[in-house]
C-alpha positions as CSV (number, residue, x, y, z in Angstrom):
1,M,0.0,0.0,0.0
2,R,2.9,2.4,0.7
3,R,4.1,1.8,-2.9
4,F,0.6,2.5,-4.1
5,L,0.5,5.8,-2.2
6,C,3.7,6.9,-3.9
7,L,2.3,6.1,-7.3
8,I,-0.9,8.1,-6.4
9,A,1.2,11.1,-5.4
10,L,3.0,11.0,-8.7
11,A,-0.1,10.4,-10.7
12,V,-2.1,13.3,-9.3
13,G,0.7,15.7,-10.0
14,A,1.9,14.3,-13.3
15,C,0.5,17.1,-15.5
16,D,2.8,19.7,-13.9
17,V,5.5,18.0,-11.9
18,A,8.8,18.0,-13.8
19,I,11.4,15.4,-12.7
20,E,14.6,17.3,-12.7
21,P,17.8,15.7,-14.1
22,A,20.2,14.2,-11.6
23,P,23.1,16.4,-10.6
24,Q,26.0,16.1,-13.0
25,S,29.4,14.7,-11.9
26,A,31.3,17.4,-13.7
27,P,32.8,20.1,-11.5
28,V,30.7,23.3,-11.2
29,A,32.3,26.7,-11.2
30,R,31.7,28.5,-7.9
31,T,30.6,32.1,-8.0
32,P,32.5,34.1,-5.4
33,R,30.3,35.3,-2.5
34,V,29.7,39.0,-2.7
35,Q,29.9,40.7,0.7
36,G,26.5,42.1,1.6
37,M,25.9,45.6,3.0
38,A,27.0,46.4,6.5
39,P,24.1,46.4,9.1
40,G,23.8,50.1,9.3
41,E,24.0,50.6,5.6
42,A,21.5,47.8,5.1
43,R,18.9,49.4,7.3
44,T,19.3,52.7,5.7
45,A,19.0,51.1,2.2
46,F,16.0,49.1,3.4
47,A,14.2,52.3,4.5
48,S,15.0,54.1,1.2
49,V,14.1,51.2,-1.1
50,S,10.9,50.3,0.7
51,R,9.7,53.9,0.5
52,R,10.1,53.7,-3.3
53,V,8.9,50.2,-4.0
54,E,5.9,50.2,-1.7
55,P,3.8,52.8,-3.6
56,V,4.6,51.2,-6.9
57,A,3.7,47.8,-5.7
58,E,0.4,49.1,-4.3
59,R,-0.5,50.8,-7.6
60,A,0.3,47.6,-9.5
61,C,-1.8,45.6,-7.0
62,R,-4.8,48.0,-7.3
63,S,-4.6,48.0,-11.1
64,R,-4.3,44.3,-11.5
65,T,-6.7,43.0,-8.9
66,Q,-10.2,43.6,-7.5
67,G,-11.1,43.4,-3.8
68,L,-7.5,42.5,-2.8
69,N,-5.9,44.2,0.2
70,C,-3.1,46.2,-1.4
71,D,-1.8,48.0,1.7
72,F,1.7,46.5,2.0
73,L,3.6,46.4,5.2
74,I,7.3,45.9,4.5
75,R,9.3,45.1,7.6
76,I,12.5,43.6,9.0
77,D,12.3,40.6,11.3
78,P,13.4,41.7,14.8
79,N,15.0,38.3,15.4
80,P,18.7,38.6,14.6
81,N,19.1,34.8,14.5
82,A,16.4,34.1,11.9
83,A,17.7,32.3,8.9
84,P,18.4,34.3,5.7
85,N,15.0,34.7,4.1
86,A,12.5,37.1,2.5
87,Y,8.9,36.1,2.3
88,Q,5.3,37.3,1.8
89,S,2.5,36.6,4.2
90,L,-0.8,37.9,5.3
91,D,-1.9,39.1,8.8
92,R,-5.3,38.2,10.3
93,S,-7.0,41.0,8.5
94,G,-5.6,40.0,5.1
95,R,-3.0,42.8,4.9
96,P,0.0,41.7,2.8
97,I,3.3,41.7,4.7
98,I,6.8,41.4,3.2
99,T,9.4,40.4,5.7
100,F,13.2,40.4,5.4
101,T,15.3,38.7,8.0
102,Q,18.4,40.6,9.2
103,R,20.7,37.9,7.9
104,M,19.0,38.1,4.5
105,L,19.9,41.8,4.4
106,G,23.5,40.9,5.1
107,Q,23.6,38.8,1.9
108,I,22.2,41.6,-0.4
109,A,24.9,43.6,-2.2
110,N,23.2,46.8,-3.2
111,Q,19.9,48.6,-3.5
112,D,19.0,47.2,-6.9
113,E,19.2,43.7,-5.5
114,L,17.1,44.7,-2.5
115,A,14.5,46.3,-4.7
116,F,14.3,43.3,-6.9
117,V,13.8,40.8,-4.0
118,M,11.2,43.2,-2.4
119,S,9.3,43.6,-5.7
120,H,9.4,39.8,-6.2
121,E,7.7,39.3,-2.9
122,A,5.1,41.9,-3.6
123,A,4.4,40.2,-6.9
124,H,3.6,37.0,-5.1
125,H,0.7,38.8,-3.3
126,I,-0.5,40.6,-6.5
127,R,-0.6,37.3,-8.4
128,G,-2.5,35.6,-5.5
129,H,0.0,32.9,-5.0
130,L,-0.8,32.0,-1.4
131,A,-4.5,31.5,-2.2
132,R,-3.8,29.6,-5.5
133,Q,-1.3,27.3,-3.7
134,A,-3.8,26.5,-1.0
135,Q,-6.4,25.7,-3.6
136,N,-4.1,23.5,-5.6
137,S,-3.1,21.7,-2.5
138,A,-6.7,21.1,-1.5
139,L,-7.7,19.9,-5.0
140,V,-4.8,17.4,-5.3
141,S,-5.4,16.2,-1.7
142,A,-9.1,15.5,-2.4
143,G,-8.2,13.7,-5.7
144,A,-5.6,11.5,-4.0
145,G,-8.1,10.6,-1.2
146,L,-10.8,9.7,-3.7
147,I,-8.5,7.5,-5.8
148,T,-7.3,5.7,-2.7
149,A,-10.9,5.2,-1.5
150,L,-12.0,3.8,-4.8
151,A,-9.0,1.4,-4.7
152,G,-10.3,0.1,-1.4
153,G,-8.0,1.9,1.0
154,S,-8.9,2.2,4.7
155,A,-9.8,5.5,6.4
156,A,-6.3,5.8,7.7
157,T,-4.8,5.1,4.2
158,V,-7.2,7.7,2.6
159,S,-6.1,10.2,5.2
160,T,-2.4,9.5,4.4
161,A,-3.1,9.8,0.7
162,Q,-4.7,13.2,1.2
163,D,-1.7,14.4,3.2
164,V,0.7,13.2,0.5
165,G,-1.5,14.7,-2.2
166,G,-1.6,18.0,-0.4
167,Y,2.1,18.1,-0.2
168,V,2.5,17.3,-3.9
169,G,-0.1,19.8,-4.9
170,A,1.5,22.6,-2.9
171,R,4.8,22.0,-4.8
172,T,3.5,21.2,-8.2
173,Y,2.8,24.8,-9.1
174,S,5.3,26.6,-6.8
175,K,8.0,26.8,-9.5
176,D,5.6,28.4,-11.9
177,F,4.6,30.9,-9.2
178,E,8.2,31.9,-8.6
179,L,8.7,32.6,-12.3
180,E,5.5,34.6,-12.4
181,A,6.7,36.7,-9.5
182,D,10.1,37.1,-11.1
183,E,8.4,38.5,-14.2
184,L,6.1,41.0,-12.5
185,G,8.8,41.8,-9.9
186,T,11.1,42.8,-12.7
187,V,8.6,45.4,-13.9
188,I,7.9,46.7,-10.4
189,T,11.7,47.0,-9.8
190,H,12.1,49.2,-12.9
191,Q,9.0,51.3,-12.2
192,S,10.4,52.0,-8.7
193,G,13.6,53.5,-10.3
194,Y,15.9,50.5,-9.8
195,R,17.7,48.3,-12.3
196,P,16.4,44.7,-12.6
197,S,19.4,43.9,-14.8
198,I,21.6,44.5,-11.6
199,G,19.1,43.1,-9.1
200,V,18.9,39.8,-10.9
201,R,22.5,39.2,-10.1
202,F,21.4,38.1,-6.7
203,F,20.6,34.8,-8.2
204,N,24.2,34.2,-9.1
205,R,25.1,33.8,-5.5
206,L,22.2,31.5,-4.5
207,P,22.6,27.7,-4.3
208,D,20.8,26.3,-7.4
209,P,17.7,24.4,-6.3
210,G,16.9,23.2,-9.8
211,D,18.0,19.6,-9.1
212,R,15.5,19.0,-6.3
213,F,12.5,16.8,-7.0
214,L,9.3,18.6,-6.0
215,G,11.5,21.6,-4.9
216,T,9.7,24.9,-4.4
217,H,12.0,27.0,-6.6
218,P,13.1,26.8,-10.2
219,A,16.7,26.5,-11.3
220,N,18.5,29.8,-11.1
221,P,19.3,30.0,-14.9
222,D,15.6,29.6,-15.6
223,R,14.8,32.6,-13.4
224,V,17.6,34.7,-14.9
225,R,16.2,33.9,-18.4
226,V,12.7,35.0,-17.4
227,V,14.0,38.3,-15.9
228,Q,16.1,39.0,-19.0
229,A,13.2,38.2,-21.3
230,T,11.0,40.6,-19.4
231,I,13.7,43.3,-19.6
232,D,14.0,42.8,-23.3
233,R,10.3,42.7,-24.0
234,H,9.6,45.9,-22.1
235,G,12.8,47.7,-23.0
236,L,13.9,48.0,-19.3
237,N,17.4,48.2,-17.9
């Protein structure tokens, strides 16, 4: 039955899940780590960039959506030990929040990169990715449970299949969501007065997640291509 559940998990996500190639044995050139901004400089840059990106992101949100809360709160996580990360979330009232950890700021080299990451997170909200991911997870979870029940699975087995299906469903579309956010984030970055062609260089220093099965992020070269294509299509810089 465990083998059956694995097959169910793959079947329900087969339309959109891409099995990435195995890592190559050839040596990979390492990109030198760029020293991020100093803490004081980073906080000053954060205040400056957020003042410029926030109104642009809010205008983009209002022009592209209906009934969505577009009042962004952009903040720094007060926990100095939080892992390097930047993410979008919602508070209890549905207000969109963009959070940067302090260690994340320490890995960003300049204001163009900071604006690009900030605009990317704003784009997640504008594109409705949190809601769409939850919906996808629920649909795949229900489908996995139904298939397992029709195959004669017990209540416990159906519950397990639903859990597995929800996990697969949440990740099936997440790479597409990242690329969508990269595209819109590129436009918001430019409209805020920053250079996405410089901001996208942040990807050059990130570990490439493209070889992870059911990973949540696309390969870095794919993301760079999307950004460059958007720059070329709209005549940005």
